[in-house]
One Martini backbone bead per residue (centre of mass of N, CA, C, O) as a GRO file, in nm:
protein
  365
    1MET     BB    1   2.233  -1.583   1.372
    2ARG     BB    2   2.100  -1.334   1.551
    3SER     BB    3   2.086  -1.066   1.720
    4GLY     BB    4   2.038  -1.184   2.062
    5GLU     BB    5   2.076  -1.470   2.031
    6ILE     BB    6   2.053  -1.804   2.178
    7ALA     BB    7   2.250  -2.088   2.245
    8LEU     BB    8   2.159  -2.437   2.297
    9PHE     BB    9   2.338  -2.688   2.470
   10CYS     BB   10   2.350  -3.048   2.504
   11PHE     BB   11   2.457  -3.278   2.770
   12ASP     BB   12   2.608  -3.540   2.912
   13ALA     BB   13   2.720  -3.565   3.235
   14GLY     BB   14   2.901  -3.824   3.205
   15SER     BB   15   3.032  -3.805   2.893
   16GLY     BB   16   2.985  -3.520   2.722
   17GLN     BB   17   2.782  -3.577   2.513
   18PRO     BB   18   2.573  -3.502   2.281
   19VAL     BB   19   2.232  -3.388   2.300
   20THR     BB   20   1.922  -3.348   2.301
   21VAL     BB   21   1.659  -3.173   2.443
   22LYS     BB   22   1.552  -3.477   2.536
   23GLY     BB   23   1.827  -3.655   2.603
   24GLU     BB   24   1.914  -3.775   2.335
   25ALA     BB   25   2.093  -3.948   2.121
   26PRO     BB   26   2.238  -3.882   1.840
   27THR     BB   27   2.224  -4.042   1.515
   28THR     BB   28   2.326  -3.779   1.370
   29PRO     BB   29   2.500  -3.500   1.286
   30ILE     BB   30   2.246  -3.324   1.231
   31SER     BB   31   2.135  -3.369   1.542
   32GLU     BB   32   2.396  -3.200   1.632
   33ASN     BB   33   2.240  -2.942   1.782
   34CYS     BB   34   2.107  -2.636   1.834
   35THR     BB   35   1.912  -2.395   2.015
   36ALA     BB   36   1.737  -2.106   1.932
   37PHE     BB   37   1.696  -1.789   2.099
   38ARG     BB   38   1.574  -1.461   2.144
   39SER     BB   39   1.647  -1.500   2.457
   40LEU     BB   40   1.790  -1.542   2.766
   41TYR     BB   41   1.541  -1.604   2.931
   42VAL     BB   42   1.430  -1.846   2.767
   43ALA     BB   43   1.686  -2.017   2.769
   44ARG     BB   44   1.702  -2.049   3.080
   45LEU     BB   45   1.424  -2.171   3.120
   46VAL     BB   46   1.472  -2.425   2.947
   47ALA     BB   47   1.729  -2.530   3.085
   48ARG     BB   48   1.606  -2.575   3.363
   49GLY     BB   49   1.383  -2.769   3.272
   50ARG     BB   50   1.569  -2.992   3.157
   51VAL     BB   51   1.726  -3.051   3.422
   52ARG     BB   52   1.480  -3.127   3.593
   53THR     BB   53   1.393  -3.364   3.405
   54ASN     BB   54   1.723  -3.415   3.348
   55PRO     BB   55   1.990  -3.452   3.559
   56ARG     BB   56   2.196  -3.572   3.321
   57MET     BB   57   2.195  -3.279   3.222
   58ILE     BB   58   2.364  -3.029   3.021
   59CYS     BB   59   2.346  -2.667   2.986
   60ALA     BB   60   2.455  -2.441   2.727
   61LEU     BB   61   2.533  -2.091   2.677
   62TYR     BB   62   2.532  -1.883   2.377
   63ASP     BB   63   2.624  -1.653   2.167
   64LYS     BB   64   2.677  -1.546   1.848
   65THR     BB   65   3.008  -1.546   1.899
   66GLY     BB   66   3.057  -1.799   2.116
   67ARG     BB   67   3.000  -1.702   2.399
   68TRP     BB   68   2.999  -1.787   2.712
   69LEU     BB   69   2.737  -1.767   2.973
   70ALA     BB   70   2.613  -2.062   3.065
   71THR     BB   71   2.549  -2.334   3.315
   72MET     BB   72   2.336  -2.615   3.350
   73SER     BB   73   2.274  -2.806   3.651
   74ARG     BB   74   2.221  -2.989   3.938
   75GLU     BB   75   2.424  -2.782   4.093
   76GLY     BB   76   2.343  -2.546   3.894
   77GLU     BB   77   2.468  -2.215   3.816
   78ARG     BB   78   2.697  -2.100   3.566
   79ARG     BB   79   2.872  -1.800   3.505
   80ARG     BB   80   3.065  -1.574   3.353
   81ASN     BB   81   2.953  -1.332   3.570
   82PRO     BB   82   2.890  -1.368   3.893
   83GLY     BB   83   2.945  -1.085   4.012
   84LEU     BB   84   2.743  -0.933   3.833
   85GLY     BB   85   2.491  -1.085   3.925
   86LEU     BB   86   2.512  -1.007   4.225
   87ALA     BB   87   2.514  -0.700   4.187
   88TRP     BB   88   2.234  -0.687   4.051
   89LEU     BB   89   2.074  -0.808   4.286
   90LEU     BB   90   2.154  -0.589   4.498
   91LEU     BB   91   2.063  -0.336   4.325
   92GLN     BB   92   1.751  -0.388   4.323
   93PHE     BB   93   1.666  -0.286   4.597
   94PRO     BB   94   1.722   0.025   4.570
   95LEU     BB   95   1.588   0.053   4.295
   96LEU     BB   96   1.302  -0.029   4.373
   97SER     BB   97   1.268   0.181   4.595
   98PHE     BB   98   1.305   0.432   4.417
   99LEU     BB   99   1.085   0.377   4.203
  100GLY     BB  100   0.847   0.346   4.401
  101THR     BB  101   0.870   0.631   4.522
  102ILE     BB  102   0.823   0.788   4.260
  103VAL     BB  103   0.538   0.676   4.216
  104ILE     BB  104   0.413   0.783   4.476
  105LEU     BB  105   0.470   1.085   4.423
  106ALA     BB  106   0.326   1.101   4.152
  107ALA     BB  107   0.047   1.011   4.261
  108SER     BB  108   0.019   1.246   4.457
  109VAL     BB  109   0.015   1.475   4.250
  110LEU     BB  110  -0.226   1.373   4.084
  111SER     BB  111  -0.428   1.366   4.321
  112THR     BB  112  -0.413   1.670   4.380
  113ASN     BB  113  -0.504   1.773   4.094
  114TRP     BB  114  -0.780   1.593   4.077
  115PHE     BB  115  -0.884   1.568   4.411
  116GLY     BB  116  -0.741   1.751   4.645
  117THR     BB  117  -0.523   1.626   4.793
  118ASP     BB  118  -0.274   1.563   4.999
  119PRO     BB  119   0.048   1.577   4.976
  120VAL     BB  120   0.363   1.439   4.971
  121ARG     BB  121   0.606   1.563   5.208
  122TRP     BB  122   0.927   1.458   5.209
  123GLU     BB  123   1.090   1.722   5.311
  124HIS     BB  124   0.926   1.693   5.611
  125MET     BB  125   1.047   1.437   5.687
  126ASN     BB  126   1.151   1.206   5.886
  127PRO     BB  127   1.349   0.935   5.896
  128GLN     BB  128   1.120   0.734   5.963
  129GLU     BB  129   0.929   0.822   5.730
  130LEU     BB  130   1.126   0.768   5.499
  131ASP     BB  131   1.154   0.468   5.546
  132GLY     BB  132   0.856   0.407   5.492
  133LEU     BB  133   0.854   0.514   5.202
  134PHE     BB  134   1.072   0.324   5.088
  135PHE     BB  135   0.928   0.062   5.165
  136ALA     BB  136   0.672   0.111   5.000
  137GLY     BB  137   0.826   0.131   4.730
  138PHE     BB  138   0.938  -0.157   4.738
  139ILE     BB  139   0.670  -0.309   4.746
  140LEU     BB  140   0.554  -0.195   4.486
  141ALA     BB  141   0.787  -0.280   4.294
  142GLY     BB  142   0.781  -0.582   4.368
  143MET     BB  143   0.495  -0.635   4.261
  144VAL     BB  144   0.551  -0.549   3.972
  145ARG     BB  145   0.780  -0.749   3.920
  146PHE     BB  146   0.619  -1.006   3.975
  147GLY     BB  147   0.404  -0.953   3.758
  148PHE     BB  148   0.603  -0.947   3.520
  149GLU     BB  149   0.704  -1.240   3.551
  150LEU     BB  150   0.432  -1.374   3.513
  151LEU     BB  151   0.376  -1.256   3.233
  152ARG     BB  152   0.627  -1.370   3.091
  153ARG     BB  153   0.567  -1.669   3.141
  154TRP     BB  154   0.290  -1.671   3.009
  155MET     BB  155   0.392  -1.596   2.724
  156VAL     BB  156   0.570  -1.844   2.686
  157LEU     BB  157   0.344  -2.055   2.724
  158ARG     BB  158   0.159  -1.943   2.501
  159HIS     BB  159   0.360  -1.984   2.265
  160GLY     BB  160   0.380  -2.314   2.330
  161LEU     BB  161   0.086  -2.433   2.335
  162PRO     BB  162   0.033  -2.546   2.040
  163ALA     BB  163   0.255  -2.784   2.074
  164LEU     BB  164   0.057  -2.932   2.308
  165GLN     BB  165  -0.149  -3.012   2.123
  166PRO     BB  166  -0.337  -3.209   1.958
  167ILE     BB  167  -0.343  -3.397   1.697
  168GLY     BB  168  -0.571  -3.219   1.474
  169SER     BB  169  -0.591  -2.955   1.593
  170PRO     BB  170  -0.625  -2.620   1.544
  171GLU     BB  171  -0.386  -2.537   1.729
  172ARG     BB  172  -0.175  -2.718   1.586
  173ASP     BB  173  -0.200  -2.583   1.307
  174LYS     BB  174  -0.081  -2.312   1.400
  175PHE     BB  175   0.200  -2.426   1.450
  176TYR     BB  176   0.263  -2.502   1.156
  177GLN     BB  177   0.233  -2.214   1.043
  178ARG     BB  178   0.464  -2.094   1.211
  179LEU     BB  179   0.689  -2.274   1.098
  180ALA     BB  180   0.651  -2.196   0.795
  181ARG     BB  181   0.733  -1.887   0.832
  182THR     BB  182   1.044  -1.932   0.883
  183ASN     BB  183   1.200  -2.097   0.654
  184LYS     BB  184   1.424  -2.321   0.832
  185SER     BB  185   1.428  -2.647   0.789
  186SER     BB  186   1.739  -2.678   0.621
  187LEU     BB  187   1.993  -2.545   0.770
  188LEU     BB  188   2.120  -2.820   0.895
  189VAL     BB  189   2.160  -2.906   0.610
  190PRO     BB  190   2.408  -2.973   0.417
  191LEU     BB  191   2.532  -2.900   0.106
  192ASP     BB  192   2.785  -3.074   0.172
  193ILE     BB  193   2.946  -3.390   0.111
  194THR     BB  194   3.102  -3.686   0.243
  195PHE     BB  195   3.321  -3.972   0.172
  196THR     BB  196   3.363  -4.285   0.355
  197PRO     BB  197   3.506  -4.561   0.372
  198THR     BB  198   3.332  -4.871   0.457
  199THR     BB  199   3.173  -5.093   0.694
  200ILE     BB  200   2.869  -5.265   0.684
  201ASP     BB  201   2.614  -5.329   0.930
  202TRP     BB  202   2.368  -5.516   0.850
  203PRO     BB  203   2.051  -5.586   0.970
  204SER     BB  204   2.015  -5.764   0.679
  205PRO     BB  205   2.209  -5.982   0.518
  206GLU     BB  206   2.003  -6.132   0.342
  207LYS     BB  207   1.892  -5.888   0.190
  208TYR     BB  208   2.158  -5.786   0.076
  209ALA     BB  209   2.229  -6.042  -0.084
  210ALA     BB  210   1.978  -6.039  -0.267
  211TRP     BB  211   2.020  -5.760  -0.397
  212THR     BB  212   2.309  -5.804  -0.513
  213GLU     BB  213   2.237  -6.037  -0.694
  214VAL     BB  214   2.047  -5.878  -0.878
  215LEU     BB  215   2.243  -5.657  -0.967
  216ARG     BB  216   2.446  -5.845  -1.104
  217ARG     BB  217   2.242  -5.976  -1.301
  218GLU     BB  218   2.179  -5.671  -1.426
  219GLY     BB  219   2.485  -5.531  -1.455
  220PHE     BB  220   2.600  -5.427  -1.194
  221GLU     BB  221   2.835  -5.219  -1.034
  222GLN     BB  222   3.057  -5.187  -0.773
  223LEU     BB  223   3.180  -4.920  -0.586
  224GLY     BB  224   3.089  -4.902  -0.275
  225PRO     BB  225   3.116  -4.840   0.062
  226TYR     BB  226   2.969  -4.552   0.235
  227LEU     BB  227   3.000  -4.264   0.441
  228ILE     BB  228   2.777  -4.011   0.518
  229VAL     BB  229   2.873  -3.805   0.748
  230GLU     BB  230   2.648  -3.575   0.778
  231ALA     BB  231   2.403  -3.811   0.789
  232GLY     BB  232   2.477  -4.115   0.882
  233ILE     BB  233   2.490  -4.278   0.603
  234SER     BB  234   2.504  -4.596   0.473
  235THR     BB  235   2.640  -4.676   0.136
  236ASP     BB  236   2.582  -4.884  -0.148
  237PHE     BB  237   2.726  -4.852  -0.462
  238TRP     BB  238   2.578  -4.855  -0.797
  239PHE     BB  239   2.623  -4.939  -1.160
  240ASN     BB  240   2.491  -4.886  -1.514
  241SER     BB  241   2.606  -4.782  -1.812
  242GLU     BB  242   2.421  -4.918  -2.022
  243LEU     BB  243   2.141  -4.832  -1.865
  244GLU     BB  244   2.172  -4.566  -1.707
  245MET     BB  245   2.216  -4.659  -1.391
  246ASN     BB  246   2.142  -4.636  -1.042
  247ALA     BB  247   2.253  -4.754  -0.708
  248ALA     BB  248   2.125  -4.785  -0.356
  249ILE     BB  249   2.225  -4.912  -0.039
  250ALA     BB  250   2.071  -4.821   0.254
  251ASN     BB  251   2.169  -4.716   0.603
  252HIS     BB  252   1.977  -4.633   0.879
  253PRO     BB  253   1.965  -4.610   1.218
  254LYS     BB  254   1.628  -4.598   1.197
  255ALA     BB  255   1.510  -4.673   0.896
  256GLY     BB  256   1.716  -4.858   0.777
  257MET     BB  257   1.678  -5.044   0.475
  258TRP     BB  258   1.735  -4.967   0.116
  259LEU     BB  259   1.636  -4.947  -0.231
  260ASN     BB  260   1.782  -4.743  -0.499
  261VAL     BB  261   1.669  -4.669  -0.833
  262TYR     BB  262   1.828  -4.454  -1.085
  263THR     BB  263   1.793  -4.168  -1.311
  264ARG     BB  264   2.005  -3.940  -1.467
  265TYR     BB  265   1.999  -3.619  -1.607
  266GLU     BB  266   2.133  -3.349  -1.781
  267ASP     BB  267   1.909  -3.149  -1.626
  268ALA     BB  268   1.912  -3.276  -1.313
  269SER     BB  269   1.718  -3.485  -1.329
  270SER     BB  270   1.498  -3.756  -1.194
  271PHE     BB  271   1.444  -4.124  -1.170
  272GLY     BB  272   1.287  -4.332  -0.913
  273VAL     BB  273   1.310  -4.637  -0.707
  274SER     BB  274   1.166  -4.756  -0.390
  275ASN     BB  275   1.173  -4.981  -0.090
  276LYS     BB  276   0.977  -4.757   0.056
  277ASN     BB  277   0.835  -4.522   0.221
  278ALA     BB  278   0.693  -4.233   0.196
  279PRO     BB  279   0.765  -3.931   0.264
  280PRO     BB  280   0.619  -3.633   0.422
  281VAL     BB  281   0.776  -3.481   0.202
  282ASP     BB  282   0.834  -3.288  -0.056
  283PRO     BB  283   0.961  -3.303  -0.360
  284ARG     BB  284   1.144  -3.235  -0.607
  285PRO     BB  285   1.007  -3.187  -0.911
  286THR     BB  286   1.275  -3.315  -1.069
  287LYS     BB  287   1.240  -3.549  -0.837
  288ILE     BB  288   1.142  -3.868  -0.911
  289THR     BB  289   0.967  -4.091  -0.677
  290GLN     BB  290   0.897  -4.430  -0.625
  291TYR     BB  291   0.702  -4.610  -0.376
  292LEU     BB  292   0.675  -4.967  -0.284
  293GLY     BB  293   0.784  -5.053  -0.027
  294PRO     BB  294   0.946  -5.282   0.192
  295ASP     BB  295   0.836  -5.553   0.020
  296ALA     BB  296   0.991  -5.501  -0.220
  297THR     BB  297   1.172  -5.612  -0.467
  298ALA     BB  298   1.444  -5.579  -0.662
  299GLU     BB  299   1.307  -5.653  -0.928
  300ALA     BB  300   1.078  -5.439  -0.906
  301VAL     BB  301   1.253  -5.190  -0.891
  302ILE     BB  302   1.412  -5.221  -1.157
  303GLU     BB  303   1.173  -5.245  -1.350
  304ARG     BB  304   1.040  -4.971  -1.285
  305ALA     BB  305   1.300  -4.796  -1.341
  306ARG     BB  306   1.314  -4.882  -1.649
  307LEU     BB  307   1.004  -4.857  -1.756
  308GLY     BB  308   0.917  -4.566  -1.605
  309ARG     BB  309   1.101  -4.389  -1.744
  310PRO     BB  310   1.158  -4.115  -1.900
  311GLY     BB  311   1.247  -3.916  -2.126
  312GLY     BB  312   1.578  -3.829  -2.230
  313VAL     BB  313   1.889  -3.715  -2.137
  314ARG     BB  314   2.114  -3.922  -2.017
  315HIS     BB  315   2.326  -3.994  -1.746
  316ARG     BB  316   2.626  -4.143  -1.749
  317PRO     BB  317   2.768  -4.361  -1.553
  318SER     BB  318   3.067  -4.373  -1.337
  319ARG     BB  319   3.327  -4.424  -1.133
  320ASP     BB  320   3.431  -4.118  -1.136
  321LYS     BB  321   3.125  -3.967  -1.128
  322PHE     BB  322   2.940  -4.065  -0.902
  323LEU     BB  323   2.999  -3.896  -0.643
  324PRO     BB  324   2.975  -3.611  -0.769
  325ASP     BB  325   2.681  -3.655  -0.861
  326TYR     BB  326   2.560  -3.708  -0.581
  327ALA     BB  327   2.648  -3.438  -0.450
  328ALA     BB  328   2.495  -3.259  -0.652
  329GLY     BB  329   2.210  -3.367  -0.585
  330TRP     BB  330   2.211  -3.289  -0.291
  331ARG     BB  331   2.250  -2.982  -0.330
  332GLU     BB  332   1.994  -2.935  -0.497
  333ASP     BB  333   1.794  -3.019  -0.277
  334VAL     BB  334   1.878  -2.815  -0.056
  335GLU     BB  335   1.844  -2.554  -0.216
  336TRP     BB  336   1.545  -2.592  -0.272
  337ARG     BB  337   1.446  -2.615   0.025
  338ARG     BB  338   1.555  -2.346   0.129
  339ALA     BB  339   1.390  -2.170  -0.073
  340ARG     BB  340   1.101  -2.299   0.001
  341GLY     BB  341   1.067  -2.476   0.234
  342ARG     BB  342   0.797  -2.553   0.465
  343SER     BB  343   0.495  -2.659   0.500
  344ALA     BB  344   0.230  -2.708   0.702
  345GLU     BB  345   0.157  -2.987   0.583
  346GLU     BB  346   0.433  -3.116   0.627
  347TYR     BB  347   0.445  -3.086   0.933
  348LYS     BB  348   0.196  -3.259   0.979
  349ARG     BB  349   0.299  -3.524   0.851
  350VAL     BB  350   0.545  -3.557   1.033
  351ASP     BB  351   0.393  -3.564   1.302
  352GLU     BB  352   0.213  -3.810   1.231
  353ALA     BB  353   0.448  -4.007   1.179
  354LYS     BB  354   0.569  -3.996   1.461
  355ALA     BB  355   0.315  -4.090   1.615
  356LYS     BB  356   0.287  -4.361   1.469
  357ALA     BB  357   0.565  -4.475   1.548
  358LYS     BB  358   0.523  -4.457   1.855
  359ALA     BB  359   0.266  -4.639   1.868
  360ALA     BB  360   0.434  -4.887   1.726
  361GLY     BB  361   0.739  -4.886   1.847
  362THR     BB  362   0.901  -4.712   1.650
  363SER     BB  363   1.124  -4.544   1.465
  364TRP     BB  364   1.244  -4.217   1.377
  365PRO     BB  365   1.448  -4.044   1.148
   0.00000   0.00000   0.00000
């Protein structure tokens, strides 16, 4: 976060568990994140809107140093310094009156110099007339302040308007271009991952049994099932040292399960085949993956991975090196994407894929 930015965290009011800004339970640790705003005003505006939309949500605001600033809930707003906020609210009344009076006097002087009108001589006014002058100044400053608030809210709405336009519209494309300019699409994805031995509850035990049978028949050895903690993905790892091939049966909370068979080369490049649909983001150029679709059999995946791989010095997998090699490949992917960012076309494809999944009633990873 940069100086002046505000972090917004959202929680379920009943359980206290983190939720997304839409009020949904995060499915992976990566989605348990905050939203950063450039100003406290915008952050408070969004937090209030989220609580009004979902009364079971609590929104907390923090500054760059991690200092708590405020919490929004259906009971209202709690601030770090409520006394200071009240003092500032009360101070605005005399301050607005003073500033408005200065504007009136300045306008009087200018009108006298330009149009020859009689100036406002406040020093000759009686107390009742002075009260009227101060009240007029307060009304003038209050109207300016109200107009400023309307303008500020309009600017916030105008800034977010492209994100509300229909998919495929030119205005929506401008939103993708603005996202691409930030070049921060992968900052939430950790560079390093950890592996925890686990027991995987496969959504389709029959499919898992069929895939593992084929892997054993093709000479693959099972390393074991692990949970990639940072991504929330459970994966059963396999390898074949003789064929110099790796395999992973992955289970994602939303995307389901798939088989990936790949060969890693000594120059850190790789070639793989997977029985899932191609993701809407561009891959690392040195990481080639062919996607056969979810209906492809394990036999088809392994055959394409063996016969279609290019030449080169292959990296032989082993039980001791498998997990470090996998973590190294993960880090290479994240480093490449952080340096490259995400293009406007990629944002568009991701958005269209989400809309398609929503229309079909399926979940999006």
